[in-house]
KOLVOGU-735917 format. One line per 4 residues: number of its first residue (from 1); their letters; for each residue z, y, x of N, C-alpha, C, O, CB. Coordinates in Angstrom, 3 decimals. Glycine has a CB too. Example, Ala and Ser with C-alpha at 12.3 -4.5 7.8 and 13.67 -1.06 7.14 Angstrom:
2
1	as	7.800:-5.690:13.190:7.800:-4.500:12.300:7.800:-3.300:13.200:8.465:-3.319:14.236:9.046:-4.473:11.308 | 7.080:-2.250:12.850:7.140:-1.060:13.670:7.870:0.030:12.900:8.039:1.138:13.409:5.725:-0.598:14.084
! end
This chain:
90
1	mstn	0.000:-1.175:0.841:0.000:0.000:0.000:0.000:1.237:0.885:0.660:1.258:1.924:1.212:-0.001:-0.956 | -0.739:2.273:0.479:-0.800:3.489:1.287:-0.812:4.714:0.394:-1.156:4.661:-0.787:-2.039:3.479:2.194 | -0.419:5.825:1.012:-0.401:7.100:0.321:-1.135:8.097:1.205:-0.765:8.307:2.360:1.065:7.570:0.007 | -2.183:8.712:0.653:-3.001:9.683:1.399:-3.501:9.101:2.719:-3.563:9.816:3.720:-2.195:10.961:1.670
5	gkpi	-3.840:7.881:2.739:-4.378:7.255:3.927:-3.315:6.798:4.915:-3.664:6.248:5.960:-5.303:8.192:4.599 | -2.030:7.003:4.630:-0.945:6.577:5.511:-0.248:5.382:4.876:-0.152:5.297:3.652:0.065:7.741:5.771 | 0.229:4.482:5.681:1.038:3.414:5.112:2.318:3.997:4.527:2.813:5.016:5.010:1.364:2.343:6.177 | 2.850:3.369:3.506:4.038:3.889:2.817:5.247:3.939:3.738:6.110:4.801:3.568:4.359:3.035:1.597
9	entf	5.331:3.023:4.723:6.459:3.046:5.659:6.472:4.344:6.470:7.531:4.916:6.729:6.395:1.831:6.606 | 5.273:4.803:6.869:5.194:6.048:7.625:5.587:7.247:6.769:6.192:8.198:7.265:3.787:6.241:8.176 | 5.242:7.202:5.481:5.607:8.288:4.575:7.121:8.396:4.454:7.673:9.495:4.503:4.977:8.072:3.192 | 7.804:7.244:4.294:9.265:7.263:4.227:9.866:7.711:5.555:10.862:8.434:5.584:9.803:5.876:3.845
13	hdag	9.255:7.278:6.645:9.736:7.672:7.972:9.600:9.186:8.158:10.517:9.834:8.663:8.956:6.920:9.081 | 8.469:9.746:7.754:8.268:11.194:7.852:9.257:11.949:6.974:9.789:12.982:7.380:6.836:11.562:7.459 | 9.506:11.433:5.764:10.467:12.074:4.862:11.856:12.035:5.481:12.598:13.015:5.412:10.473:11.384:3.474 | 12.209:10.904:6.085:13.511:10.801:6.747:13.641:11.787:7.894:14.697:12.394:8.077:13.732:9.389:7.258
17	ndir	12.586:11.950:8.659:12.609:12.920:9.764:12.737:14.343:9.242:13.455:15.158:9.821:11.340:12.790:10.620 | 12.042:14.644:8.149:12.142:15.982:7.546:13.571:16.260:7.085:14.112:17.342:7.315:11.165:16.116:6.355 | 14.167:15.274:6.437:15.549:15.445:5.951:16.489:15.615:7.136:17.366:16.479:7.113:15.992:14.231:5.078 | 16.315:14.802:8.165:17.166:14.880:9.347:17.054:16.260:10.001:18.068:16.853:10.370:16.790:13.777:10.355
21	shln	15.841:16.769:10.144:15.675:18.081:10.783:16.246:19.194:9.902:16.798:20.167:10.414:14.184:18.351:11.077 | 16.115:19.053:8.587:16.684:20.045:7.675:18.215:20.025:7.764:18.845:21.083:7.795:16.221:19.776:6.217 | 18.811:18.842:7.805:20.268:18.745:7.920:20.751:19.283:9.270:21.810:19.907:9.342:20.723:17.285:7.740 | 19.994:19.051:10.323:20.359:19.604:11.634:20.312:21.129:11.613:21.167:21.789:12.204:19.419:19.062:12.730
25	aias	19.309:21.687:10.928:19.214:23.144:10.817:20.405:23.706:10.047:20.968:24.733:10.424:17.899:23.548:10.128 | 20.786:23.024:8.962:21.945:23.473:8.171:23.213:23.381:9.012:24.037:24.296:8.995:22.096:22.625:6.874 | 23.375:22.274:9.753:24.563:22.105:10.589:24.629:23.185:11.667:25.707:23.708:11.951:24.569:20.710:11.235 | 23.506:23.519:12.259:23.484:24.565:13.281:23.867:25.915:12.694:24.609:26.677:13.314:22.103:24.650:13.929
29	klqa	23.366:26.210:11.508:23.699:27.487:10.858:25.182:27.540:10.505:25.827:28.572:10.690:22.844:27.692:9.587 | 25.724:26.436:9.998:27.148:26.403:9.668:28.007:26.559:10.912:29.036:27.235:10.886:27.498:25.103:8.953 | 27.582:25.934:11.996:28.326:26.064:13.241:28.300:27.507:13.737:29.321:28.017:14.200:27.753:25.124:14.309 | 27.168:28.158:13.648:27.061:29.555:14.067:27.919:30.455:13.169:28.584:31.372:13.652:25.585:30.015:14.035
33	daqg	27.896:30.184:11.863:28.713:30.977:10.942:30.199:30.776:11.208:30.976:31.728:11.151:28.388:30.612:9.491 | 30.598:29.536:11.500:32.003:29.254:11.806:32.418:29.962:13.092:33.522:30.499:13.174:32.240:27.732:11.933 | 31.556:29.967:14.078:31.845:30.664:15.327:32.003:32.167:15.082:32.896:32.802:15.641:30.731:30.405:16.358 | 31.125:32.731:14.237:31.234:34.148:13.906:32.523:34.463:13.169:33.151:35.490:13.429:30.052:34.579:13.071
37	akna	32.924:33.589:12.251:34.179:33.803:11.520:35.371:33.708:12.464:36.321:34.483:12.352:34.324:32.776:10.376 | 35.318:32.762:13.392:36.401:32.619:14.369:36.515:33.867:15.227:37.619:34.358:15.466:36.173:31.387:15.256 | 35.392:34.381:15.690:35.402:35.587:16.520:35.912:36.794:15.745:36.661:37.610:16.282:34.004:35.870:17.059 | 35.506:36.909:14.482:35.970:38.034:13.663:37.478:37.963:13.455:38.168:38.978:13.552:35.248:38.048:12.303
41	aynk	37.994:36.763:13.167:39.437:36.603:12.963:40.200:36.906:14.256:41.239:37.566:14.228:39.759:35.171:12.474 | 39.680:36.423:15.383:40.330:36.680:16.671:40.379:38.178:16.962:41.418:38.701:17.365:39.592:35.943:17.807 | 39.271:38.860:16.758:39.226:40.303:17.027:40.158:41.074:16.112:40.814:42.020:16.549:37.808:40.828:16.870 | 40.226:40.678:14.839:41.104:41.364:13.892:42.569:41.159:14.273:43.361:42.100:14.229:40.849:40.861:12.458
45	lkqq	42.930:39.923:14.648:44.315:39.669:15.059:44.668:40.426:16.336:45.784:40.926:16.475:44.542:38.170:15.265 | 43.735:40.510:17.251:43.962:41.267:18.484:44.189:42.746:18.174:45.073:43.386:18.743:42.769:41.101:19.447 | 43.371:43.275:17.260:43.501:44.675:16.864:44.854:44.921:16.183:45.509:45.929:16.450:42.345:45.076:15.923 | 45.268:44.005:15.309:46.552:44.153:14.614:47.725:44.075:15.597:48.701:44.813:15.463:46.700:43.068:13.528
49	refa	47.624:43.177:16.586:48.678:43.051:17.588:48.811:44.345:18.388:49.921:44.816:18.637:48.390:41.867:18.528 | 47.687:44.909:18.784:47.716:46.163:19.535:48.293:47.294:18.695:49.052:48.123:19.196:46.312:46.531:20.014 | 47.932:47.325:17.418:48.451:48.364:16.525:49.963:48.213:16.358:50.696:49.201:16.402:47.749:48.299:15.149 | 50.427:46.979:16.167:51.866:46.744:15.992:52.631:47.118:17.256:53.703:47.718:17.182:52.134:45.272:15.628
53	tetl	52.086:46.765:18.406:52.734:47.109:19.680:52.848:48.616:19.829:53.902:49.134:20.199:51.953:46.518:20.870 | 51.772:49.310:19.542:51.774:50.764:19.659:52.771:51.402:18.686:53.516:52.308:19.060:50.369:51.315:19.406 | 52.782:50.929:17.455:53.677:51.487:16.440:55.135:51.246:16.786:55.966:52.145:16.654:53.368:50.892:15.078 | 55.449:50.026:17.231:56.839:49.730:17.605:57.272:50.531:18.827:58.431:50.937:18.921:57.009:48.233:17.881
57	skag	56.370:50.757:19.746:56.701:51.578:20.920:57.015:53.007:20.501:57.975:53.609:20.981:55.541:51.567:21.939 | 56.200:53.541:19.604:56.457:54.908:19.114:57.785:54.980:18.380:58.547:55.931:18.559:55.320:55.376:18.186 | 58.068:53.965:17.542:59.328:53.955:16.796:60.514:53.858:17.751:61.533:54.516:17.541:59.355:52.785:15.792 | 60.390:53.047:18.792:61.464:52.940:19.777:61.700:54.238:20.517:62.845:54.633:20.740:61.155:51.849:20.763
61	reat	60.634:54.898:20.896:60.780:56.194:21.584:61.427:57.228:20.656:62.265:58.021:21.086:59.399:56.709:22.075 | 61.034:57.211:19.396:61.609:58.158:18.428:63.085:57.858:18.189:63.894:58.782:18.097:60.835:58.106:17.092 | 63.444:56.589:18.087:64.852:56.226:17.899:65.680:56.631:19.114:66.797:57.129:18.978:64.992:54.713:17.641 | 65.129:56.415:20.286:65.830:56.816:21.511:66.006:58.327:21.559:67.073:58.820:21.925:65.066:56.332:22.758
65	rlsr	64.975:59.053:21.194:65.047:60.518:21.201:66.110:61.014:20.218:66.889:61.912:20.536:63.672:61.129:20.851 | 66.133:60.424:19.030:67.119:60.844:18.036:68.542:60.488:18.455:69.470:61.266:18.238:66.807:60.209:16.692 | 68.712:59.310:19.057:70.071:58.914:19.461:70.582:59.782:20.609:71.788:59.997:20.726:70.098:57.431:19.875 | 69.695:60.277:21.447:70.119:61.178:22.516:70.412:62.583:21.967:71.285:63.295:22.464:69.039:61.250:23.613
69	rypl	69.677:62.946:20.955:69.849:64.285:20.398:71.071:64.367:19.484:71.778:65.376:19.476:68.599:64.696:19.631 | 71.320:63.298:18.709:72.435:63.276:17.753:73.288:62.017:17.953:73.287:61.143:17.086:71.905:63.340:16.295 | 74.004:61.904:19.058:74.721:60.657:19.328:75.858:60.375:18.340:76.022:59.238:17.898:75.275:60.691:20.725 | 76.631:61.381:17.997:77.756:61.146:17.084:77.273:60.779:15.680:77.842:59.893:15.042:78.653:62.389:17.017
73	qiia	76.257:61.435:15.210:75.743:61.128:13.882:75.172:59.704:13.834:75.330:59.008:12.832:74.668:62.152:13.478 | 74.513:59.276:14.906:73.957:57.926:14.953:75.073:56.895:14.938:74.978:55.891:14.232:73.077:57.743:16.199 | 76.123:57.127:15.705:77.248:56.181:15.737:77.933:56.128:14.381:78.260:55.045:13.896:78.264:56.574:16.830 | 78.155:57.292:13.758:78.790:57.324:12.438:77.920:56.606:11.406:78.437:55.859:10.576:79.049:58.783:11.996
77	gala	76.626:56.822:11.450:75.720:56.149:10.518:75.713:54.637:10.720:75.688:53.876:9.753:74.309:56.694:10.673 | 75.736:54.206:11.981:75.753:52.770:12.268:77.049:52.134:11.781:77.039:51.032:11.231:75.576:52.518:13.772 | 78.177:52.839:11.987:79.461:52.319:11.491:79.477:52.232:9.969:79.960:51.250:9.405:80.619:53.205:11.973 | 78.952:53.255:9.304:78.915:53.248:7.840:78.008:52.133:7.332:78.350:51.440:6.374:78.435:54.609:7.303
81	lgfl	76.887:51.963:7.951:75.973:50.902:7.547:76.596:49.529:7.775:76.483:48.648:6.923:74.654:51.015:8.311 | 77.249:49.345:8.912:77.933:48.082:9.195:79.036:47.804:8.188:79.216:46.667:7.753:78.512:48.097:10.601 | 79.775:48.848:7.818:80.832:48.693:6.822:80.248:48.278:5.474:80.770:47.371:4.827:81.629:49.999:6.676 | 79.178:48.929:5.052:78.563:48.593:3.768:77.995:47.175:3.757:78.119:46.461:2.761:77.463:49.589:3.442
85	igrs	77.385:46.777:4.846:76.836:45.408:4.919:77.990:44.390:4.906:77.902:43.351:4.252:75.955:45.225:6.212 | 79.056:44.699:5.626:80.225:43.799:5.626:80.836:43.680:4.248:81.215:42.582:3.838:81.282:44.291:6.612 | 80.943:44.783:3.517:81.528:44.757:2.170:80.630:44.007:1.186:81.122:43.321:0.290:81.771:46.187:1.667 | 79.354:44.136:1.349:78.440:43.494:0.402:78.373:41.978:0.611:77.975:41.252:-0.299:77.041:44.097:0.532
89	rr	78.751:41.500:1.776:78.706:40.057:2.061:79.911:39.330:1.513:79.893:38.101:1.444:78.611:39.815:3.550 | 80.965:40.040:1.118:82.172:39.382:0.579:81.963:38.914:-0.806:82.871:38.341:-1.408:83.355:40.302:0.611
! end
């Protein structure tokens, strides 16, 4: 039996090769997309880490500046806060 002058076995073989090459193309595209998503997530996390580091550094410098400028008020506030937290835990 033949189709378009080719034996039917060759037709199935060609169809199998077409499917295989199509699946390989899909797999390659998915792999590239996954790599792009991984890179985007890595870059975003790196950016967030840098932002958090910068923000915490600024907050630390500001806290240090305030504690040097108003030492008694900071100590009184810390004692009051500690007292309130201690009372609320009972």
